[in-house]
C-alpha positions in Angstrom: 21.0 -92.3 192.3 19.0 -95.3 191.1 15.6 -94.5 192.6 13.4 -96.2 190.1 12.7 -99.2 192.6 11.5 -96.9 195.3 9.2 -94.6 193.1 7.4 -97.6 191.0 6.1 -99.3 194.5 3.2 -97.7 196.0 3.8 -96.4 199.6 0.8 -96.1 201.9 1.1 -92.6 203.5 -1.6 -92.2 206.0 -1.7 -88.5 207.1 -2.0 -87.7 210.6 -3.6 -84.7 212.2 -0.2 -84.3 214.2 2.2 -82.6 212.0 5.6 -83.9 211.6 8.8 -81.8 211.6 12.3 -83.4 210.4 15.4 -81.5 211.4 18.3 -82.5 209.2 21.5 -81.5 210.7 25.4 -82.4 210.3 26.3 -83.6 213.6 25.1 -84.0 217.3 28.4 -83.4 219.0 28.6 -80.1 220.9 29.1 -77.0 218.9 27.3 -73.6 218.1 25.3 -75.0 215.3 24.2 -77.8 217.4 23.2 -75.5 220.0 21.0 -73.8 217.5 19.5 -77.1 216.5 18.6 -77.8 220.1 16.9 -74.7 220.7 14.7 -74.9 217.5 13.9 -78.5 218.7 13.0 -77.2 222.1 11.0 -74.2 220.5 8.3 -76.8 219.4 8.1 -78.7 222.6 4.6 -77.0 223.5 3.0 -77.9 220.1 1.3 -80.9 219.2 4.1 -81.7 216.6 6.0 -85.0 216.1 9.7 -84.4 215.8 12.5 -86.4 214.1 16.2 -85.4 213.9 18.5 -87.0 211.1 22.3 -86.4 211.3 25.0 -87.4 209.0 28.5 -87.4 210.7 30.0 -89.0 213.8 27.5 -91.7 214.5 29.5 -92.4 217.7 29.0 -89.0 219.1 25.5 -88.1 220.2 26.3 -85.6 222.8 23.3 -83.4 222.5 20.6 -86.3 222.2 19.8 -86.5 225.9 19.1 -82.7 226.0 17.2 -82.9 222.7 14.9 -85.6 224.2 14.8 -83.9 227.6 13.4 -80.5 226.2 11.0 -81.9 223.7 9.1 -85.1 224.7 7.7 -85.2 221.2 11.1 -86.2 219.9 10.3 -89.5 218.2 13.5 -90.6 216.6 17.2 -89.4 216.3 18.6 -91.4 213.2 22.0 -91.4 211.7 21.0 -91.2 208.0 24.3 -89.9 206.1 23.9 -90.8 202.5 21.7 -89.4 199.6 20.0 -92.7 198.9 19.0 -93.4 202.3 17.7 -90.1 202.9 15.6 -90.3 199.7 14.2 -93.4 200.9 13.3 -92.2 204.3 11.7 -89.0 203.2 9.7 -90.7 200.4 8.2 -92.7 203.1 8.1 -90.0 205.9 6.5 -87.3 203.7 7.0 -84.8 206.9 5.2 -81.5 206.8 8.3 -79.5 207.2 12.1 -80.0 206.7 14.4 -77.9 208.8 17.7 -78.2 207.0 21.2 -77.3 207.8 24.2 -78.8 206.1 23.0 -82.5 205.8 24.5 -83.3 202.3 22.7 -86.4 201.9 19.3 -84.7 202.4 20.4 -81.7 200.2 21.2 -84.5 197.3 17.9 -86.4 197.9 15.6 -83.3 197.8 16.0 -82.4 194.0 15.4 -86.1 193.3 12.3 -86.1 195.5 10.9 -83.1 193.6 11.5 -84.8 190.2 9.3 -87.3 191.2 6.6 -85.0 192.5 7.3 -85.0 196.1 7.8 -81.4 197.4 8.5 -81.3 201.1 8.3 -77.6 202.5 11.8 -76.7 203.5 13.5 -74.0 205.6 17.1 -73.8 205.7 19.2 -72.4 208.5 22.2 -70.4 207.5 25.1 -69.5 209.9 27.2 -67.6 208.0 27.4 -64.9 205.1 30.5 -66.2 203.2 29.8 -67.1 199.7 31.8 -70.4 200.1 29.2 -71.1 202.9 26.1 -70.1 201.0 27.7 -72.1 197.8 26.9 -75.4 199.6 23.0 -74.9 199.2 22.9 -73.9 195.5 21.6 -77.3 194.5 18.5 -76.8 196.7 18.0 -72.9 196.7 14.8 -73.2 194.4 13.5 -75.8 196.9 13.7 -73.7 200.0 10.7 -72.0 201.1 12.5 -69.6 203.8 15.8 -68.9 205.0 16.6 -68.5 208.6 19.7 -66.4 209.0 21.6 -65.9 212.2 22.3 -62.4 211.4 21.2 -60.1 208.9 23.0 -61.1 205.5 20.0 -61.1 203.4 21.7 -59.3 200.4 24.2 -62.2 200.2 21.3 -64.8 200.4 19.7 -62.8 197.5 22.9 -62.7 195.6 24.0 -66.1 195.8 20.8 -68.3 196.6 17.2 -67.1 196.0 14.6 -64.5 196.7 12.8 -66.8 199.1 11.7 -64.8 202.4 14.5 -64.5 205.1 13.9 -64.7 208.9 16.5 -63.2 211.1 16.8 -65.1 214.4 19.9 -64.5 216.5 21.0 -67.5 218.3 20.7 -65.9 221.8 19.0 -67.9 224.1 17.7 -67.5 227.9 20.8 -68.3 230.2 21.2 -69.0 233.9 22.5 -66.0 235.9 26.1 -65.8 236.1 28.0 -63.8 238.5 30.8 -61.6 237.7 34.1 -63.3 238.6 35.6 -61.5 241.7 39.4 -61.7 242.6 38.6 -64.6 245.0 36.8 -66.9 242.5 39.5 -66.0 240.1 42.3 -67.2 242.5 40.4 -70.4 243.1 40.0 -71.1 239.4 43.6 -70.6 238.8 44.5 -72.8 241.8 42.5 -75.5 240.5 43.8 -75.4 237.0 47.4 -75.0 238.3 47.8 -71.5 236.8 50.0 -68.7 238.5 47.6 -66.7 240.8 49.4 -63.5 240.2 50.0 -63.5 236.6 48.3 -61.8 233.8 46.5 -64.7 232.2 45.3 -64.4 228.7 43.9 -67.3 226.7 41.2 -69.4 225.1 38.7 -72.0 226.3 36.9 -74.3 223.9 37.6 -76.4 220.8 40.9 -76.0 219.3 41.3 -76.7 215.5 42.5 -75.1 212.2 39.3 -73.1 211.8 39.4 -71.7 215.4 43.1 -70.9 214.7 44.5 -71.4 218.1 47.9 -70.8 216.8 46.9 -67.0 216.3 46.0 -66.9 220.0 49.6 -68.0 220.8 51.0 -65.5 218.4 48.9 -62.6 220.0 49.9 -63.9 223.7 53.8 -63.8 222.7 53.4 -60.1 221.3 51.3 -59.1 224.5 54.0 -60.8 226.8 56.5 -58.7 225.4 54.6 -55.5 226.2 54.2 -56.3 229.8 56.5 -55.9 232.5 55.0 -58.2 235.2 54.5 -62.1 235.3 52.4 -63.4 232.1 50.7 -66.6 231.4 48.9 -68.4 228.5 45.8 -70.9 229.2 44.5 -73.0 226.5 41.6 -75.0 227.8 39.5 -77.6 225.8 39.9 -80.3 223.4 42.6 -80.1 220.9 41.9 -81.7 217.4 44.4 -84.5 217.1 45.4 -83.1 213.7 46.0 -79.7 215.1 47.8 -80.5 218.4 51.3 -80.6 216.9 50.7 -77.0 215.3 49.8 -75.8 218.9 53.1 -77.3 220.3 55.2 -76.0 217.5 53.9 -72.4 217.8 54.4 -72.4 221.6 58.0 -73.5 220.8 58.6 -70.9 218.2 57.1 -68.1 220.6 59.0 -69.5 223.6 55.9 -69.9 225.5 56.0 -73.4 226.5 57.0 -72.8 230.0 54.5 -70.0 230.4 51.6 -72.1 229.1 48.9 -74.1 230.5 47.1 -76.7 228.2 44.4 -78.5 230.1 43.0 -80.8 227.4 39.3 -81.7 227.4 37.3 -80.4 230.5 34.0 -81.4 231.7 33.3 -77.9 232.7 35.0 -74.9 231.1 33.7 -72.3 233.7 36.8 -72.5 235.8 39.0 -71.8 232.6 36.7 -68.6 231.9 36.9 -67.5 235.5 40.9 -67.8 235.6 41.4 -65.5 232.6 41.9 -61.8 232.6 41.6 -61.5 228.8 39.6 -64.1 226.5 41.2 -64.2 223.1 39.5 -65.6 219.9 41.3 -65.7 216.5 38.8 -67.9 214.5 39.3 -67.6 210.6 35.4 -67.5 210.4 32.4 -67.8 212.8 28.6 -67.6 212.7 26.6 -65.0 214.5 28.4 -64.5 217.8 30.1 -67.4 219.3 28.6 -68.9 222.7 32.1 -68.8 224.2 32.3 -65.1 223.9 29.0 -64.7 225.9 30.4 -67.1 228.5 33.5 -65.0 228.9 31.7 -61.6 228.8 29.1 -62.8 231.4 31.7 -63.6 233.9 33.4 -60.2 233.5 36.1 -61.5 231.4 36.9 -58.9 228.5 37.5 -60.4 225.0 39.6 -59.8 222.0 37.8 -61.2 218.9 38.1 -60.9 215.0 35.4 -59.0 213.0 34.1 -62.4 211.3 30.7 -63.4 211.1 28.3 -61.3 213.3 30.8 -60.5 216.0 31.7 -57.0 214.4 28.1 -56.1 214.2 27.2 -56.9 218.1 30.6 -56.4 220.1 31.2 -52.7 221.0 34.8 -52.1 220.7 36.4 -50.7 223.9 33.3 -51.7 225.9 34.5 -54.7 227.5 35.4 -56.2 224.1 38.0 -55.3 221.6 37.9 -56.1 218.0 40.6 -57.1 215.3 39.6 -55.8 212.1 40.1 -59.0 210.1 39.7 -58.6 206.4 38.6 -62.0 205.4 37.2 -65.3 206.4 40.1 -67.6 205.2 43.5 -66.3 206.4 45.4 -66.0 209.6 45.2 -62.7 211.6 47.7 -60.3 210.1 50.8 -59.8 212.0 50.2 -56.0 212.0 46.9 -56.6 213.8 48.3 -58.8 216.4 51.0 -55.9 217.3 48.5 -53.3 217.2 46.1 -55.1 219.5 49.0 -56.0 221.9 50.2 -52.4 222.1 46.7 -51.3 222.8 45.7 -53.9 225.5 49.1 -54.1 227.4 48.6 -50.6 229.1 44.9 -51.4 230.1 46.1 -54.7 231.4 48.8 -53.1 233.6 46.2 -50.4 235.0 44.4 -52.4 237.7 41.6 -49.7 237.6 41.1 -49.4 233.9 40.9 -53.1 233.6 38.3 -53.5 236.4 36.3 -50.8 234.5 36.4 -53.1 231.4 35.5 -56.3 233.5 32.4 -54.3 234.7 31.6 -53.3 231.0 32.1 -56.9 229.9 29.8 -58.3 232.4 27.0 -55.8 231.8 27.2 -56.4 228.1 27.3 -59.9 228.2 24.4 -60.2 230.6 22.2 -58.0 228.5 22.8 -59.7 225.4 20.6 -62.4 225.9 18.1 -60.5 228.1 14.7 -60.3 226.5 15.4 -61.8 223.3 12.9 -64.6 222.5 14.5 -66.6 219.7 12.3 -69.7 220.2 9.2 -67.3 219.4 11.0 -66.0 216.3 11.5 -69.7 215.1 7.9 -70.6 215.8 6.6 -67.5 213.8 9.1 -68.3 210.8 7.7 -72.1 210.7 4.0 -71.2 211.6 2.5 -71.6 208.1 3.6 -75.2 208.0 2.2 -76.0 211.7 
């Protein structure tokens, strides 16, 4: 990076009594990480703080920008700034009081150069996963981070792979509007709207579908479960399919002979009917952060879930209490065949027993509703960054 021109020219930097906080993020399209960004920005809305958001990918997709602006009127700019040189120039001139960083490679590459020329910007960095390959991305700035924000407690991994800077544990659990448990009438209406058989055992997935979410493993599980059930069975796959992954989904459906027993909705403006239509929500992600919002959306509606022990899921979800765990041994590979077979054998008798499954629905609703109750993530974030504000 040729920065000589920029550091040899004086820059007038009139400091304002209003603090300036910059959030540097990967993208602004919908996702769990973007929800955390949104809530962090919203947490500063009541403070005399100017906010700027920088992002590096998908410049044409600013899905959460309207909500960012609506929830924090002090948001001054939202800038697509992908590269290291552009980030260096902007930060050199802006000199913010605090940088909240999460997977913005351009900013990460610019920070060591800024430090070399005497510009040290206070930095807190949000970490979503404990996996070494995730933490490894931040080794280049680990000595420039003043505080780590972890979405669940993996302090030991941060100490091992990054630095001894303080860690704040802030679960991304945010206040949610009350959601009623789905009853039989609402379930039938949702199935009718989606053209899903009303009287079948309906299992499936709602959300983004790609290689990381490993939707093919949902299909593999569904096939094994269908083989254990005596009644009608249907698979629902609702949401946007990554273009490069759609062929794999189709191939899996054909291999497992489920093409005629599957509804694929494509992108939906509202996924609520898809959740409502399900008897069981199945997640088979290769890796996740703390606790995916999709699991909360299913649970709070009274839809039991099957999910892998990746990220923070295994530390929160209580096996057999409205949720069931796949003891997945790593964060890179597909769910082993033996786990899918065992889960199908365990769940088939429960699904076939109406009273037992209604009990699981009630437990799911109670757990999903309680999970976000009385947890003030916004206050925890403000506390974590208070010394720079």
